[in-house]
C-alpha positions as a printed NumPy array, in Angstrom:
array([[ 11.914,   5.265,  26.59 ],
       [  8.247,   4.325,  27.38 ],
       [  6.765,   1.587,  25.207],
       [  4.098,   3.875,  23.747],
       [  6.752,   6.386,  22.646],
       [  8.773,   3.548,  21.103],
       [  5.689,   2.441,  19.184],
       [  5.193,   5.983,  17.89 ],
       [  8.83 ,   6.038,  16.761],
       [  8.511,   2.621,  15.069],
       [  5.285,   3.71 ,  13.355],
       [  6.81 ,   6.94 ,  12.063],
       [  9.858,   5.17 ,  10.641],
       [  7.716,   2.442,   9.076],
       [  5.357,   5.086,   7.677],
       [  8.212,   6.863,   5.878],
       [  9.643,   3.54 ,   4.664],
       [  6.244,   2.661,   3.225],
       [  6.154,   5.838,   1.144],
       [  9.728,   5.215,   0.016],
       [  8.951,   1.595,  -0.891],
       [  5.93 ,   2.522,  -2.993],
       [  7.916,   5.252,  -4.74 ],
       [ 10.775,   2.873,  -5.591],
       [  8.306,   0.449,  -7.156],
       [  6.861,   3.223,  -9.302],
       [ 10.273,   4.49 , -10.412],
       [ 11.487,   0.964, -11.243],
       [  9.114,   0.96 , -14.205],
       [  8.665,  -2.805, -14.569],
       [  5.019,  -2.859, -13.587],
       [  3.46 ,  -1.932, -10.288],
       [  2.138,  -3.674,  -7.222],
       [ -1.496,  -4.594,  -7.722],
       [ -3.049,  -1.605,  -5.924],
       [ -0.541,   0.831,  -7.449],
       [ -1.175,  -0.56 , -10.944],
       [ -4.895,  -0.027, -10.421],
       [ -4.294,   3.483,  -9.033],
       [ -1.908,   4.493, -11.83 ],
       [ -4.374,   3.289, -14.457],
       [ -7.107,   5.479, -12.974],
       [ -4.644,   8.363, -12.444],
       [ -3.676,   8.288, -16.139],
       [ -7.322,   8.507, -17.183],
       [ -8.204,  11.283, -14.71 ],
       [ -4.85 ,  13.14 , -15.057],
       [ -4.344,  13.117, -11.291],
       [ -1.026,  12.54 ,  -9.513],
       [ -0.544,   9.031,  -8.157],
       [ -0.487,  10.222,  -4.54 ],
       [ -3.751,  12.132,  -4.955],
       [ -5.465,   9.159,  -6.582],
       [ -4.268,   6.84 ,  -3.802],
       [ -5.712,   9.294,  -1.282],
       [ -9.116,   9.085,  -2.971],
       [ -9.012,   5.279,  -3.061],
       [ -7.978,   5.093,   0.581],
       [-10.838,   7.391,   1.521],
       [-13.219,   4.926,  -0.15 ],
       [-11.625,   1.97 ,   1.701],
       [-11.88 ,   3.939,   4.951],
       [-15.619,   4.46 ,   4.487],
       [-16.123,   0.745,   3.71 ],
       [-14.037,  -0.192,   6.772],
       [-16.19 ,   1.961,   9.053],
       [-19.363,   0.562,   7.505],
       [-18.344,  -3.061,   8.134],
       [-16.93 ,  -2.385,  11.605],
       [-20.227,  -0.759,  12.65 ],
       [-18.919,   1.3  ,  15.537],
       [-18.47 ,   4.985,  16.198],
       [-15.529,   6.828,  14.749],
       [-12.765,   7.297,  17.32 ],
       [ -9.467,   9.152,  17.704],
       [ -7.508,   6.351,  16.028],
       [ -9.816,   6.517,  13.024],
       [ -9.069,  10.238,  12.71 ],
       [ -5.323,   9.528,  12.957],
       [ -5.752,   6.852,  10.276],
       [ -7.487,   9.28 ,   7.939],
       [ -4.868,  12.023,   8.348],
       [ -1.998,   9.507,   8.069],
       [ -3.469,   8.119,   4.854],
       [ -3.722,  11.574,   3.329],
       [ -0.145,  12.352,   4.409],
       [  1.034,   9.13 ,   2.766],
       [ -0.249,  10.323,  -0.601],
       [  1.75 ,  13.542,  -0.286],
       [  4.868,  11.604,   0.779],
       [  4.569,   9.433,  -2.338],
       [  4.178,  12.528,  -4.532],
       [  7.241,  14.062,  -2.855],
       [  9.39 ,  11.003,  -3.585],
       [  8.063,  10.273,  -7.088],
       [  7.858,  13.775,  -8.563],
       [ 10.566,  15.653,  -6.655],
       [ 13.205,  13.563,  -4.852],
       [ 13.296,  10.846,  -7.546],
       [ 11.868,  13.022, -10.299],
       [ 14.998,  12.844, -12.466],
       [ 15.944,   9.275, -11.599],
       [ 16.445,   7.225, -14.766],
       [ 17.67 ,   3.604, -14.639],
       [ 18.63 ,   2.001, -17.94 ],
       [ 19.662,  -1.434, -16.678],
       [ 16.735,  -3.847, -16.501],
       [ 18.41 ,  -5.867, -13.758],
       [ 18.864,  -2.768, -11.604],
       [ 15.18 ,  -1.992, -12.14 ],
       [ 14.284,  -5.448, -10.869],
       [ 16.512,  -4.965,  -7.817],
       [ 14.946,  -1.543,  -7.194],
       [ 11.467,  -3.017,  -7.466],
       [ 12.262,  -5.897,  -5.099],
       [ 13.676,  -3.422,  -2.585],
       [ 10.583,  -1.249,  -2.916],
       [  8.029,  -4.035,  -2.514],
       [  9.959,  -5.491,   0.435],
       [ 10.141,  -2.119,   2.197],
       [  6.478,  -1.377,   1.548],
       [  5.054,  -4.737,   2.623],
       [  7.208,  -5.167,   5.743],
       [  6.539,  -1.562,   6.809],
       [  2.82 ,  -1.984,   6.225],
       [  2.683,  -5.144,   8.327],
       [  4.562,  -3.394,  11.137],
       [  2.268,  -0.366,  11.021],
       [ -0.841,  -2.559,  11.226],
       [  0.579,  -4.571,  14.136],
       [  1.552,  -1.496,  16.183],
       [ -1.964,  -0.084,  15.617],
       [ -1.114,   3.578,  16.122],
       [ -1.358,   4.334,  12.404],
       [ -3.6  ,   2.169,  10.247],
       [ -4.224,   2.045,   6.524],
       [ -7.755,   1.717,   5.178],
       [ -7.358,  -1.226,   2.772],
       [ -5.455,  -3.369,   5.253],
       [ -7.821,  -2.377,   8.076],
       [-10.688,  -3.351,   5.796],
       [ -8.965,  -6.698,   5.119],
       [ -8.552,  -7.321,   8.852],
       [-12.22 ,  -6.694,   9.72 ],
       [-13.382,  -8.698,   6.69 ],
       [-10.991, -11.518,   7.598],
       [-12.369, -11.656,  11.133],
       [-15.932, -11.555,   9.825],
       [-15.273, -14.32 ,   7.258],
       [-12.766, -16.28 ,   9.385],
       [ -9.904, -15.747,   6.928],
       [ -6.27 , -14.741,   7.444],
       [ -5.027, -11.263,   6.578],
       [ -2.835, -12.763,   3.838],
       [ -5.718, -14.585,   2.132],
       [ -8.104, -11.64 ,   2.363],
       [ -5.565,  -9.216,   0.895],
       [ -4.718, -11.625,  -1.943],
       [ -8.403, -11.82 ,  -2.865],
       [ -8.496,  -8.031,  -3.12 ],
       [ -5.346,  -8.167,  -5.266],
       [ -6.973, -10.602,  -7.686],
       [ -9.947,  -8.26 ,  -8.039],
       [ -7.645,  -5.266,  -8.652],
       [ -5.735,  -7.176, -11.359],
       [ -8.914,  -8.091, -13.238],
       [-10.355,  -4.56 , -13.019],
       [ -7.055,  -2.943, -14.052],
       [ -6.731,  -5.138, -17.158],
       [-10.331,  -4.421, -18.152],
       [ -9.963,  -0.652, -17.725],
       [ -6.64 ,  -0.541, -19.625],
       [ -8.105,  -2.648, -22.438],
       [-11.28 ,  -0.581, -22.771],
       [ -9.551,   2.807, -22.443],
       [ -6.492,   1.772, -24.54 ],
       [ -4.211,   3.382, -21.943],
       [ -0.946,   2.073, -20.491],
       [ -1.154,  -1.348, -18.857],
       [  0.828,  -1.132, -15.626],
       [  0.486,  -4.844, -14.936],
       [  3.781,  -6.441, -15.873],
       [  6.347,  -8.745, -14.288],
       [  6.61 ,  -6.408, -11.286],
       [  2.923,  -6.896, -10.615],
       [  3.342, -10.651, -10.498],
       [  6.335, -10.319,  -8.173],
       [  4.296,  -8.063,  -5.912],
       [  1.29 , -10.384,  -6.038],
       [  3.284, -13.281,  -4.664],
       [  5.45 , -11.28 ,  -2.24 ],
       [  3.415,  -8.391,  -0.803],
       [  0.624, -10.246,   0.979],
       [  2.994, -12.876,   2.368],
       [  5.617, -10.398,   3.58 ],
       [  2.963,  -8.1  ,   4.996],
       [  1.22 , -10.957,   6.789],
       [  4.483, -12.319,   8.195],
       [  5.614,  -8.856,   9.299],
       [  2.231,  -8.238,  10.937],
       [  2.323, -11.414,  13.021],
       [  6.032, -11.024,  13.925],
       [  5.518,  -7.483,  15.189],
       [  2.253,  -8.443,  16.876],
       [  3.826, -11.322,  18.79 ],
       [  7.273,  -9.919,  19.595],
       [  7.312,  -6.116,  19.51 ],
       [  3.864,  -4.826,  20.493]])
């Protein structure tokens, strides 16, 4: 099979695994990854589904990414935009339909489910970014900012995560809504950026 076709296959599989990973984190119910906690806080206030809210956030990141990159929109940018929108619908499909009735009573099983979800999501995301057929706005934004500021992808993404944590706590406190930052958020904070960064460089150096 030609290399380009293999990359499309890898990207598609990783894309689906990303949606599954995010959905497992949400269903685990022990707190969310930093971006998901931020998104779910806003979704609760606006009464939007989590996938729809993530689509709106990713659209904002996409616009910022294009603004910083300062070059014309191309075919890959269009693919990125459509893929991002599709990801929101995939998450909604998993969360509200496939796993809609999933209830886990055991706390330890919830932790295992969350660890599986964050591992799937971060490794898949790193692979997707490395293959460069499908991109995601926040990570693409982190890459261009990292190059501009001479920082690694891991460090740039962690700085975004810190900002999301602070904003999420403030919004939850002021609105008196559910605080989705719990132990799962801390696990994600320490794992996601590192796993994503490692996956990105492994795929970049050995598979692409």
